TIVO-2410 file (N, C-alpha, C; in nm, 3 decimals):
# residues 184
REC num residu      c1      c2      c3 atome chaine
REC   1      D  14.396  15.248  13.792     N      A
REC   1      D  14.344  15.255  13.613    CA      A
REC   1      D  14.383  15.159  13.569     C      A
REC   2      D  14.227  15.127  13.520     N      A
REC   2      D  14.116  14.975  13.451    CA      A
REC   2      D  14.172  14.937  13.315     C      A
REC   3      T  14.313  15.029  13.292     N      A
REC   3      T  14.379  14.933  13.207    CA      A
REC   3      T  14.468  14.861  13.209     C      A
REC   4      T  14.518  14.780  13.330     N      A
REC   4      T  14.564  14.650  13.345    CA      A
REC   4      T  14.461  14.591  13.383     C      A
REC   5      Q  14.341  14.644  13.375     N      A
REC   5      Q  14.207  14.467  13.451    CA      A
REC   5      Q  14.168  14.438  13.389     C      A
REC   6      P  14.179  14.318  13.355     N      A
REC   6      P  14.062  14.188  13.192    CA      A
REC   6      P  13.940  14.269  13.226     C      A
REC   7      D  13.914  14.205  13.054     N      A
REC   7      D  13.732  14.298  13.035    CA      A
REC   7      D  13.682  14.150  13.112     C      A
REC   8      T  13.626  14.184  13.213     N      A
REC   8      T  13.597  14.059  13.281    CA      A
REC   8      T  13.364  14.119  13.250     C      A
REC   9      T  13.371  14.185  13.194     N      A
REC   9      T  13.180  14.240  13.155    CA      A
REC   9      T  13.139  14.127  13.096     C      A
REC  10      D  13.025  14.113  13.126     N      A
REC  10      D  12.924  14.010  13.053    CA      A
REC  10      D  12.770  14.098  13.112     C      A
REC  11      A  12.679  13.989  13.009     N      A
REC  11      A  12.546  14.063  12.970    CA      A
REC  11      A  12.527  14.082  13.136     C      A
REC  12      G  12.522  14.006  13.272     N      A
REC  12      G  12.550  14.016  13.399    CA      A
REC  12      G  12.557  14.109  13.458     C      A
REC  13      D  12.688  14.169  13.445     N      A
REC  13      D  12.781  14.277  13.500    CA      A
REC  13      D  12.699  14.356  13.484     C      A
REC  14      V  12.655  14.466  13.669     N      A
REC  14      V  12.595  14.598  13.640    CA      A
REC  14      V  12.677  14.661  13.676     C      A
REC  15      G  12.803  14.690  13.594     N      A
REC  15      G  12.896  14.790  13.578    CA      A
REC  15      G  12.989  14.796  13.710     C      A
REC  16      A  13.002  14.674  13.806     N      A
REC  16      A  13.055  14.733  13.904    CA      A
REC  16      A  13.101  14.601  13.965     C      A
REC  17      A  13.247  14.613  14.041     N      A
REC  17      A  13.242  14.562  14.148    CA      A
REC  17      A  13.173  14.431  14.187     C      A
REC  18      P  13.190  14.268  14.187     N      A
REC  18      P  13.136  14.198  14.271    CA      A
REC  18      P  13.111  14.250  14.378     C      A
REC  19      G  12.955  14.237  14.451     N      A
REC  19      G  12.955  14.303  14.568    CA      A
REC  19      G  12.953  14.422  14.556     C      A
REC  20      E  12.974  14.531  14.503     N      A
REC  20      E  12.969  14.682  14.519    CA      A
REC  20      E  12.860  14.717  14.453     C      A
REC  21      G  12.818  14.793  14.435     N      A
REC  21      G  12.713  14.870  14.388    CA      A
REC  21      G  12.726  14.964  14.282     C      A
REC  22      A  12.728  15.064  14.212     N      A
REC  22      A  12.729  15.122  14.105    CA      A
REC  22      A  12.837  15.222  14.130     C      A
REC  23      A  12.802  15.266  14.293     N      A
REC  23      A  12.864  15.359  14.338    CA      A
REC  23      A  12.980  15.331  14.457     C      A
REC  24      G  13.000  15.194  14.440     N      A
REC  24      G  13.119  15.154  14.502    CA      A
REC  24      G  13.072  15.108  14.665     C      A
REC  25      E  12.956  15.144  14.717     N      A
REC  25      E  12.842  15.084  14.798    CA      A
REC  25      E  12.847  14.939  14.850     C      A
REC  26      P  12.864  14.838  14.941     N      A
REC  26      P  12.837  14.725  14.934    CA      A
REC  26      P  12.684  14.685  14.900     C      A
REC  27      V  12.692  14.544  14.807     N      A
REC  27      V  12.570  14.506  14.790    CA      A
REC  27      V  12.562  14.338  14.808     C      A
REC  28      D  12.470  14.307  14.880     N      A
REC  28      D  12.524  14.169  14.930    CA      A
REC  28      D  12.448  14.039  14.798     C      A
REC  29      E  12.471  13.938  14.803     N      A
REC  29      E  12.514  13.868  14.723    CA      A
REC  29      E  12.358  13.829  14.576     C      A
REC  30      L  12.269  13.837  14.751     N      A
REC  30      L  12.143  13.827  14.614    CA      A
REC  30      L  12.099  13.946  14.581     C      A
REC  31      T  12.099  14.079  14.615     N      A
REC  31      T  12.068  14.196  14.536    CA      A
REC  31      T  12.122  14.200  14.458     C      A
REC  32      D  12.300  14.131  14.438     N      A
REC  32      D  12.383  14.164  14.314    CA      A
REC  32      D  12.323  14.036  14.213     C      A
REC  33      A  12.237  13.948  14.265     N      A
REC  33      A  12.217  13.837  14.198    CA      A
REC  33      A  12.031  13.891  14.088     C      A
REC  34      V  12.016  13.987  14.170     N      A
REC  34      V  11.899  14.056  14.153    CA      A
REC  34      V  11.900  14.120  14.011     C      A
REC  35      A  12.036  14.243  14.109     N      A
REC  35      A  12.076  14.354  13.964    CA      A
REC  35      A  12.114  14.290  13.825     C      A
REC  36      D  12.187  14.170  13.836     N      A
REC  36      D  12.214  14.112  13.765    CA      A
REC  36      D  12.158  14.032  13.655     C      A
REC  37      Y  12.042  14.005  13.663     N      A
REC  37      Y  11.883  13.901  13.644    CA      A
REC  37      Y  11.843  14.022  13.598     C      A
REC  38      I  11.857  14.145  13.604     N      A
REC  38      I  11.784  14.253  13.597    CA      A
REC  38      I  11.858  14.330  13.438     C      A
REC  39      V  11.972  14.275  13.453     N      A
REC  39      V  12.054  14.391  13.383    CA      A
REC  39      V  12.034  14.276  13.257     C      A
REC  40      A  12.096  14.144  13.232     N      A
REC  40      A  12.063  14.042  13.144    CA      A
REC  40      A  11.881  14.026  13.080     C      A
REC  41      S  11.805  14.020  13.185     N      A
REC  41      S  11.636  14.014  13.098    CA      A
REC  41      S  11.624  14.189  13.044     C      A
REC  42      S  11.674  14.209  13.098     N      A
REC  42      S  11.675  14.399  13.003    CA      A
REC  42      S  11.740  14.411  12.862     C      A
REC  43      S  11.837  14.304  12.865     N      A
REC  43      S  11.903  14.344  12.736    CA      A
REC  43      S  11.983  14.460  12.765     C      A
REC  44      R  12.006  14.503  12.912     N      A
REC  44      R  12.088  14.586  12.935    CA      A
REC  44      R  12.016  14.745  12.890     C      A
REC  45      A  11.865  14.714  12.916     N      A
REC  45      A  11.816  14.878  12.910    CA      A
REC  45      A  11.827  14.935  13.026     C      A
REC  46      V  11.863  14.832  13.130     N      A
REC  46      V  11.888  14.889  13.331    CA      A
REC  46      V  11.996  14.870  13.335     C      A
REC  47      E  12.094  14.984  13.350     N      A
REC  47      E  12.200  14.873  13.421    CA      A
REC  47      E  12.267  14.954  13.550     C      A
REC  48      G  12.398  14.952  13.598     N      A
REC  48      G  12.408  15.008  13.648    CA      A
REC  48      G  12.345  15.043  13.803     C      A
REC  49      E  12.348  15.180  13.871     N      A
REC  49      E  12.290  15.195  13.985    CA      A
REC  49      E  12.128  15.256  13.971     C      A
REC  50      S  12.109  15.217  13.809     N      A
REC  50      S  11.947  15.191  13.834    CA      A
REC  50      S  11.923  15.030  13.842     C      A
REC  51      A  11.960  14.933  13.813     N      A
REC  51      A  11.987  14.778  13.800    CA      A
REC  51      A  12.017  14.774  13.984     C      A
REC  52      V  12.092  14.839  14.013     N      A
REC  52      V  12.067  14.846  14.161    CA      A
REC  52      V  11.923  14.879  14.238     C      A
REC  53      C  11.920  14.982  14.222     N      A
REC  53      C  11.773  15.027  14.245    CA      A
REC  53      C  11.694  14.984  14.298     C      A
REC  54      M  11.650  14.905  14.151     N      A
REC  54      M  11.533  14.791  14.085    CA      A
REC  54      M  11.597  14.688  14.195     C      A
REC  55      A  11.672  14.625  14.208     N      A
REC  55      A  11.677  14.501  14.269    CA      A
REC  55      A  11.698  14.514  14.466     C      A
REC  56      E  11.716  14.610  14.485     N      A
REC  56      E  11.690  14.667  14.621    CA      A
REC  56      E  11.504  14.650  14.633     C      A
REC  57      S  11.470  14.706  14.541     N      A
REC  57      S  11.326  14.726  14.538    CA      A
REC  57      S  11.234  14.624  14.586     C      A
REC  58      I  11.275  14.531  14.480     N      A
REC  58      I  11.223  14.364  14.444    CA      A
REC  58      I  11.284  14.291  14.631     C      A
REC  59      V  11.379  14.323  14.640     N      A
REC  59      V  11.408  14.210  14.731    CA      A
REC  59      V  11.330  14.268  14.879     C      A
REC  60      E  11.312  14.417  14.890     N      A
REC  60      E  11.209  14.475  14.976    CA      A
REC  60      E  11.083  14.418  14.995     C      A
REC  61      T  11.049  14.438  14.840     N      A
REC  61      T  10.864  14.430  14.801    CA      A
REC  61      T  10.895  14.257  14.875     C      A
REC  62      V  10.945  14.116  14.749     N      A
REC  62      V  10.916  14.003  14.748    CA      A
REC  62      V  10.972  13.940  14.866     C      A
REC  63      G  11.063  14.003  14.929     N      A
REC  63      G  11.132  13.956  15.024    CA      A
REC  63      G  11.233  13.821  15.047     C      A
REC  64      R  11.364  13.891  15.095     N      A
REC  64      R  11.471  13.786  15.066    CA      A
REC  64      R  11.448  13.619  15.124     C      A
REC  65      E  11.325  13.601  15.235     N      A
REC  65      E  11.336  13.515  15.192    CA      A
REC  65      E  11.282  13.394  15.101     C      A
REC  66      R  11.126  13.494  15.065     N      A
REC  66      R  11.104  13.443  14.925    CA      A
REC  66      R  11.220  13.401  14.798     C      A
REC  67      L  11.316  13.494  14.746     N      A
REC  67      L  11.417  13.528  14.662    CA      A
REC  67      L  11.447  13.406  14.687     C      A
REC  68      E  11.541  13.367  14.838     N      A
REC  68      E  11.593  13.286  14.813    CA      A
REC  68      E  11.579  13.135  14.775     C      A
REC  69      E  11.439  13.100  14.839     N      A
REC  69      E  11.354  12.996  14.817    CA      A
REC  69      E  11.356  12.940  14.675     C      A
REC  70      I  11.351  13.022  14.590     N      A
REC  70      I  11.314  12.981  14.474    CA      A
REC  70      I  11.465  13.039  14.366     C      A
REC  71      G  11.583  13.030  14.455     N      A
REC  71      G  11.678  13.034  14.419    CA      A
REC  71      G  11.723  13.162  14.309     C      A
REC  72      V  11.703  13.289  14.350     N      A
REC  72      V  11.774  13.334  14.240    CA      A
REC  72      V  11.932  13.391  14.234     C      A
REC  73      A  11.934  13.383  14.364     N      A
REC  73      A  12.112  13.399  14.309    CA      A
REC  73      A  12.199  13.261  14.256     C      A
REC  74      D  12.128  13.136  14.215     N      A
REC  74      D  12.179  13.072  14.154    CA      A
REC  74      D  12.121  13.045  14.015     C      A
REC  75      G  12.052  13.145  13.982     N      A
REC  75      G  12.084  13.164  13.836    CA      A
REC  75      G  11.891  13.142  13.795     C      A
REC  76      G  11.806  13.154  13.923     N      A
REC  76      G  11.674  13.104  13.893    CA      A
REC  76      G  11.618  13.257  13.828     C      A
REC  77      D  11.470  13.219  13.740     N      A
REC  77      D  11.403  13.351  13.653    CA      A
REC  77      D  11.331  13.404  13.727     C      A
REC  78      L  11.322  13.495  13.800     N      A
REC  78      L  11.230  13.594  13.850    CA      A
REC  78      L  11.054  13.618  13.770     C      A
REC  79      L  11.093  13.644  13.677     N      A
REC  79      L  10.906  13.586  13.599    CA      A
REC  79      L  10.871  13.523  13.597     C      A
REC  80      T  10.969  13.354  13.600     N      A
REC  80      T  10.864  13.267  13.554    CA      A
REC  80      T  10.856  13.132  13.697     C      A
REC  81      T  10.938  13.190  13.796     N      A
REC  81      T  10.923  13.157  13.956    CA      A
REC  81      T  10.831  13.242  13.972     C      A
REC  82      L  10.818  13.337  14.054     N      A
REC  82      L  10.774  13.442  14.123    CA      A
REC  82      L  10.623  13.400  14.120     C      A
REC  83      E  10.521  13.365  14.185     N      A
REC  83      E  10.343  13.377  14.191    CA      A
REC  83      E  10.301  13.509  14.045     C      A
REC  84      R  10.238  13.506  14.015     N      A
REC  84      R  10.149  13.705  13.949    CA      A
REC  84      R  10.136  13.782  14.045     C      A
REC  85      P  10.082  13.715  14.195     N      A
REC  85      P  10.080  13.819  14.280    CA      A
REC  85      P  10.225  13.916  14.330     C      A
REC  86      E  10.293  13.782  14.342     N      A
REC  86      E  10.495  13.932  14.348    CA      A
REC  86      E  10.535  14.009  14.264     C      A
REC  87      V  10.488  13.906  14.168     N      A
REC  87      V  10.530  14.041  13.968    CA      A
REC  87      V  10.464  14.181  13.997     C      A
REC  88      E  10.302  14.140  13.994     N      A
REC  88      E  10.231  14.268  13.974    CA      A
REC  88      E  10.287  14.395  14.096     C      A
REC  89      S  10.332  14.289  14.246     N      A
REC  89      S  10.304  14.392  14.345    CA      A
REC  89      S  10.429  14.430  14.377     C      A
REC  90      G  10.568  14.318  14.324     N      A
REC  90      G  10.707  14.408  14.314    CA      A
REC  90      G  10.749  14.463  14.180     C      A
REC  91      L  10.693  14.466  14.112     N      A
REC  91      L  10.777  14.551  14.014    CA      A
REC  91      L  10.766  14.676  13.982     C      A
REC  92      P  10.598  14.694  13.962     N      A
REC  92      P  10.541  14.881  13.983    CA      A
REC  92      P  10.694  15.016  14.052     C      A
REC  93      P  10.699  14.897  14.193     N      A
REC  93      P  10.797  14.995  14.259    CA      A
REC  93      P  10.965  14.977  14.236     C      A
REC  94      A  10.979  14.893  14.219     N      A
REC  94      A  11.132  14.866  14.183    CA      A
REC  94      A  11.118  15.018  14.037     C      A
REC  95      M  11.056  14.976  13.981     N      A
REC  95      M  11.040  15.069  13.824    CA      A
REC  95      M  11.048  15.218  13.842     C      A
REC  96      A  11.017  15.245  13.980     N      A
REC  96      A  11.007  15.370  14.042    CA      A
REC  96      A  11.134  15.399  14.095     C      A
REC  97      C  11.216  15.364  13.988     N      A
REC  97      C  11.394  15.397  14.000    CA      A
REC  97      C  11.464  15.408  13.852     C      A
REC  98      L  11.306  15.421  13.812     N      A
REC  98      L  11.388  15.442  13.678    CA      A
REC  98      L  11.338  15.604  13.622     C      A
REC  99      D  11.395  15.640  13.547     N      A
REC  99      D  11.327  15.808  13.499    CA      A
REC  99      D  11.224  15.749  13.348     C      A
REC 100      D  11.139  15.823  13.327     N      A
REC 100      D  11.031  15.817  13.198    CA      A
REC 100      D  11.160  15.730  13.114     C      A
REC 101      Q  11.256  15.820  13.072     N      A
REC 101      Q  11.285  15.752  12.947    CA      A
REC 101      Q  11.340  15.596  12.944     C      A
REC 102      Q  11.442  15.571  13.108     N      A
REC 102      Q  11.393  15.422  13.085    CA      A
REC 102      Q  11.331  15.282  13.151     C      A
REC 103      V  11.143  15.373  13.172     N      A
REC 103      V  11.089  15.268  13.203    CA      A
REC 103      V  11.046  15.266  13.050     C      A
REC 104      R  11.041  15.344  12.968     N      A
REC 104      R  11.004  15.320  12.818    CA      A
REC 104      R  11.102  15.253  12.725     C      A
REC 105      D  11.251  15.234  12.729     N      A
REC 105      D  11.370  15.155  12.727    CA      A
REC 105      D  11.300  14.999  12.782     C      A
REC 106      L  11.327  14.985  12.918     N      A
REC 106      L  11.255  14.891  12.956    CA      A
REC 106      L  11.163  14.774  12.905     C      A
REC 107      I  11.076  14.851  12.877     N      A
REC 107      I  10.958  14.798  12.836    CA      A
REC 107      I  10.920  14.741  12.698     C      A
REC 108      S  11.035  14.829  12.617     N      A
REC 108      S  11.005  14.860  12.475    CA      A
REC 108      S  11.154  14.735  12.435     C      A
REC 109      S  11.224  14.684  12.519     N      A
REC 109      S  11.362  14.593  12.477    CA      A
REC 109      S  11.288  14.482  12.581     C      A
REC 110      T  11.201  14.441  12.638     N      A
REC 110      T  11.123  14.282  12.706    CA      A
REC 110      T  11.026  14.279  12.643     C      A
REC 111      L  10.981  14.371  12.530     N      A
REC 111      L  10.790  14.308  12.452    CA      A
REC 111      L  10.836  14.205  12.426     C      A
REC 112      R  10.792  14.081  12.420     N      A
REC 112      R  10.851  13.972  12.328    CA      A
REC 112      R  10.792  13.990  12.156     C      A
REC 113      L  10.913  13.918  12.065     N      A
REC 113      L  10.832  13.880  11.892    CA      A
REC 113      L  10.689  13.880  11.943     C      A
REC 114      D  10.680  13.774  12.019     N      A
REC 114      D  10.541  13.714  11.937    CA      A
REC 114      D  10.469  13.808  11.954     C      A
REC 115      V  10.454  13.895  12.068     N      A
REC 115      V  10.327  13.976  12.134    CA      A
REC 115      V  10.341  14.100  11.974     C      A
REC 116      L  10.489  14.145  11.955     N      A
REC 116      L  10.506  14.205  11.805    CA      A
REC 116      L  10.400  14.153  11.698     C      A
REC 117      Q  10.415  14.025  11.686     N      A
REC 117      Q  10.368  14.004  11.600    CA      A
REC 117      Q  10.201  13.994  11.616     C      A
REC 118      S  10.170  13.960  11.656     N      A
REC 118      S  10.061  13.894  11.729    CA      A
REC 118      S   9.991  14.058  11.720     C      A
REC 119      L   9.990  14.185  11.755     N      A
REC 119      L   9.988  14.328  11.710    CA      A
REC 119      L   9.982  14.375  11.591     C      A
REC 120      N  10.032  14.231  11.462     N      A
REC 120      N  10.129  14.345  11.367    CA      A
REC 120      N  10.207  14.492  11.399     C      A
REC 121      A  10.226  14.469  11.502     N      A
REC 121      A  10.341  14.604  11.515    CA      A
REC 121      A  10.456  14.632  11.434     C      A
REC 122      R  10.491  14.715  11.391     N      A
REC 122      R  10.650  14.698  11.371    CA      A
REC 122      R  10.718  14.729  11.397     C      A
REC 123      S  10.723  14.832  11.533     N      A
REC 123      S  10.824  14.886  11.624    CA      A
REC 123      S  10.775  14.892  11.798     C      A
REC 124      P  10.812  14.819  11.881     N      A
REC 124      P  10.833  14.816  12.003    CA      A
REC 124      P  10.851  14.991  12.041     C      A
REC 125      D  10.887  15.045  12.029     N      A
REC 125      D  10.878  15.180  12.049    CA      A
REC 125      D  10.785  15.290  12.053     C      A
REC 126      C  10.685  15.259  11.913     N      A
REC 126      C  10.575  15.286  11.876    CA      A
REC 126      C  10.473  15.247  12.011     C      A
REC 127      L  10.466  15.131  12.001     N      A
REC 127      L  10.364  15.085  12.084    CA      A
REC 127      L  10.368  15.158  12.324     C      A
REC 128      V  10.485  15.147  12.262     N      A
REC 128      V  10.530  15.220  12.421    CA      A
REC 128      V  10.535  15.356  12.434     C      A
REC 129      D  10.617  15.386  12.353     N      A
REC 129      D  10.577  15.537  12.316    CA      A
REC 129      D  10.414  15.587  12.319     C      A
REC 130      G  10.322  15.552  12.255     N      A
REC 130      G  10.161  15.603  12.233    CA      A
REC 130      G  10.096  15.548  12.377     C      A
REC 131      W  10.215  15.436  12.481     N      A
REC 131      W  10.085  15.358  12.608    CA      A
REC 131      W  10.122  15.442  12.697     C      A
REC 132      F  10.232  15.502  12.687     N      A
REC 132      F  10.345  15.554  12.816    CA      A
REC 132      F  10.233  15.727  12.779     C      A
REC 133      E  10.235  15.758  12.639     N      A
REC 133      E  10.120  15.882  12.635    CA      A
REC 133      E   9.964  15.884  12.693     C      A
REC 134      G   9.917  15.712  12.631     N      A
REC 134      G   9.804  15.737  12.706    CA      A
REC 134      G   9.759  15.656  12.798     C      A
REC 135      F   9.816  15.620  12.848     N      A
REC 135      F   9.774  15.565  12.987    CA      A
REC 135      F   9.896  15.629  13.107     C      A
REC 136      G   9.973  15.705  13.048     N      A
REC 136      G  10.069  15.758  13.179    CA      A
REC 136      G  10.188  15.707  13.224     C      A
REC 137      R  10.277  15.682  13.290     N      A
REC 137      R  10.356  15.623  13.374    CA      A
REC 137      R  10.374  15.518  13.451     C      A
REC 138      E  10.181  15.613  13.549     N      A
REC 138      E  10.191  15.503  13.643    CA      A
REC 138      E  10.092  15.378  13.600     C      A
REC 139      K  10.009  15.360  13.494     N      A
REC 139      K   9.929  15.312  13.473    CA      A
REC 139      K  10.030  15.188  13.358     C      A
REC 140      L  10.074  15.270  13.295     N      A
REC 140      L  10.178  15.152  13.227    CA      A
REC 140      L  10.267  15.066  13.283     C      A
REC 141      T  10.291  15.091  13.389     N      A
REC 141      T  10.423  15.056  13.466    CA      A
REC 141      T  10.313  14.939  13.542     C      A
REC 142      E  10.190  14.946  13.572     N      A
REC 142      E  10.108  14.880  13.619    CA      A
REC 142      E  10.062  14.715  13.525     C      A
REC 143      L   9.985  14.768  13.436     N      A
REC 143      L   9.986  14.693  13.287    CA      A
REC 143      L  10.114  14.613  13.291     C      A
REC 144      Y  10.244  14.715  13.253     N      A
REC 144      Y  10.337  14.601  13.220    CA      A
REC 144      Y  10.413  14.493  13.376     C      A
REC 145      A  10.342  14.496  13.436     N      A
REC 145      A  10.366  14.421  13.544    CA      A
REC 145      A  10.244  14.301  13.501     C      A
REC 146      V  10.109  14.328  13.491     N      A
REC 146      V  10.053  14.243  13.481    CA      A
REC 146      V  10.133  14.121  13.348     C      A
REC 147      W  10.142  14.187  13.252     N      A
REC 147      W  10.149  14.164  13.132    CA      A
REC 147      W  10.333  14.058  13.158     C      A
REC 148      A  10.418  14.099  13.235     N      A
REC 148      A  10.504  14.044  13.294    CA      A
REC 148      A  10.524  13.899  13.383     C      A
REC 149      A  10.419  13.924  13.449     N      A
REC 149      A  10.370  13.788  13.574    CA      A
REC 149      A  10.376  13.688  13.469     C      A
REC 150      P  10.350  13.517  13.560     N      A
REC 150      P  10.362  13.437  13.474    CA      A
REC 150      P  10.211  13.464  13.462     C      A
REC 151      G  10.176  13.380  13.341     N      A
REC 151      G   9.984  13.322  13.289    CA      A
REC 151      G  10.002  13.407  13.223     C      A
REC 152      S   9.848  13.428  13.183     N      A
REC 152      S   9.751  13.505  13.111    CA      A
REC 152      S   9.718  13.589  13.181     C      A
REC 153      V   9.609  13.727  13.217     N      A
REC 153      V   9.476  13.770  13.244    CA      A
REC 153      V   9.427  13.837  13.102     C      A
REC 154      E   9.272  13.857  13.153     N      A
REC 154      E   9.241  13.936  13.039    CA      A
REC 154      E   9.237  14.062  13.038     C      A
REC 155      L   9.298  14.142  12.979     N      A
REC 155      L   9.273  14.275  13.000    CA      A
REC 155      L   9.149  14.353  13.017     C      A
REC 156      G   9.019  14.272  13.015     N      A
REC 156      G   8.915  14.345  13.050    CA      A
REC 156      G   8.922  14.348  13.216     C      A
REC 157      T   8.977  14.311  13.230     N      A
REC 157      T   8.976  14.332  13.392    CA      A
REC 157      T   9.076  14.398  13.518     C      A
REC 158      V   9.164  14.487  13.374     N      A
REC 158      V   9.251  14.553  13.437    CA      A
REC 158      V   9.249  14.647  13.351     C      A
REC 159      L   9.190  14.686  13.271     N      A
REC 159      L   9.175  14.793  13.229    CA      A
REC 159      L   9.024  14.855  13.238     C      A
REC 160      T   8.971  14.958  13.199     N      A
REC 160      T   8.863  15.022  13.207    CA      A
REC 160      T   8.822  15.039  13.066     C      A
REC 161      P   8.731  15.032  12.999     N      A
REC 161      P   8.688  15.086  12.838    CA      A
REC 161      P   8.759  15.140  12.788     C      A
REC 162      D   8.781  15.281  12.856     N      A
REC 162      D   8.818  15.390  12.825    CA      A
REC 162      D   8.972  15.380  12.771     C      A
REC 163      E   9.105  15.320  12.874     N      A
REC 163      E   9.147  15.242  12.852    CA      A
REC 163      E   9.204  15.128  12.778     C      A
REC 164      L   9.099  15.023  12.760     N      A
REC 164      L   9.117  14.932  12.659    CA      A
REC 164      L   9.083  14.979  12.489     C      A
REC 165      G   8.999  15.129  12.538     N      A
REC 165      G   9.027  15.209  12.382    CA      A
REC 165      G   9.133  15.241  12.350     C      A
REC 166      I   9.253  15.329  12.413     N      A
REC 166      I   9.351  15.375  12.425    CA      A
REC 166      I   9.445  15.220  12.387     C      A
REC 167      L   9.474  15.124  12.401     N      A
REC 167      L   9.530  15.044  12.379    CA      A
REC 167      L   9.494  14.998  12.225     C      A
REC 168      G   9.394  14.981  12.221     N      A
REC 168      G   9.307  14.987  12.062    CA      A
REC 168      G   9.409  15.049  12.000     C      A
REC 169      D   9.391  15.229  12.011     N      A
REC 169      D   9.430  15.342  11.951    CA      A
REC 169      D   9.585  15.332  11.874     C      A
REC 170      V   9.637  15.308  11.984     N      A
REC 170      V   9.800  15.286  11.967    CA      A
REC 170      V   9.817  15.160  11.900     C      A
REC 171      I   9.734  14.999  11.882     N      A
REC 171      I   9.810  14.936  11.830    CA      A
REC 171      I   9.741  14.927  11.704     C      A
REC 172      A   9.668  15.023  11.634     N      A
REC 172      A   9.628  15.023  11.532    CA      A
REC 172      A   9.704  15.139  11.461     C      A
REC 173      E   9.729  15.262  11.507     N      A
REC 173      E   9.791  15.382  11.470    CA      A
REC 173      E   9.947  15.342  11.432     C      A
REC 174      C  10.020  15.216  11.524     N      A
REC 174      C  10.139  15.151  11.514    CA      A
REC 174      C  10.154  15.037  11.399     C      A
REC 175      A  10.076  14.962  11.407     N      A
REC 175      A  10.001  14.884  11.271    CA      A
REC 175      A  10.060  14.909  11.148     C      A
REC 176      A   9.929  15.029  11.113     N      A
REC 176      A   9.953  15.150  11.006    CA      A
REC 176      A  10.008  15.174  10.981     C      A
REC 177      T  10.121  15.249  11.041     N      A
REC 177      T  10.231  15.353  11.014    CA      A
REC 177      T  10.397  15.240  11.049     C      A
REC 178      G  10.345  15.181  11.156     N      A
REC 178      G  10.525  15.230  11.210    CA      A
REC 178      G  10.564  15.298  11.235     C      A
REC 179      E  10.488  15.411  11.291     N      A
REC 179      E  10.566  15.536  11.344    CA      A
REC 179      E  10.485  15.609  11.490     C      A
REC 180      A  10.516  15.645  11.582     N      A
REC 180      A  10.495  15.679  11.685    CA      A
REC 180      A  10.327  15.792  11.669     C      A
REC 181      P  10.230  15.728  11.728     N      A
REC 181      P  10.149  15.821  11.715    CA      A
REC 181      P  10.134  15.969  11.764     C      A
REC 182      A  10.083  16.061  11.675     N      A
REC 182      A  10.071  16.169  11.760    CA      A
REC 182      A  10.013  16.165  11.904     C      A
REC 183      T  10.089  16.264  11.998     N      A
REC 183      T  10.036  16.321  12.115    CA      A
REC 183      T   9.939  16.373  12.151     C      A
REC 184      P   9.813  16.358  12.167     N      A
REC 184      P   9.704  16.435  12.226    CA      A
REC 184      P   9.729  16.584  12.276     C      A
***
């Protein structure tokens, strides 16, 4: 009976007891810390089993030793302490843990306000929905990893001219109307 337990939920709680995944399976401290980071940094767009799955993928892809080195278990910020290639190679496989709506929610919830303002976009959902339809899930998750990685990159080096056109068309439609663009 949960009514006798005090509510200890915080922004970093993945919805399970410490040391347990969402289904009650054991989770080590490092995986638990990465899952907590995912929940908090996504503004709870990703929680529970999905956060644990993403965390397990990141631990496997980036490596336990590297994550311990940057102090993730002690609150180190993954996206600012990992190198660009680590984020770009680690994030897309982790996002395979999410369904299409969760991918959209994660990207929408983490688009920075300064990015929205620079694009004159009224809605992150409009941008993400348009890009999801225009690029497809796989390309959008790759592009999201590029955006999430530290530093900057020239989009012309990661997008084809046609993909740059999709990017621009969606930005124009979202800035003009604030509504999701019509799907082709």
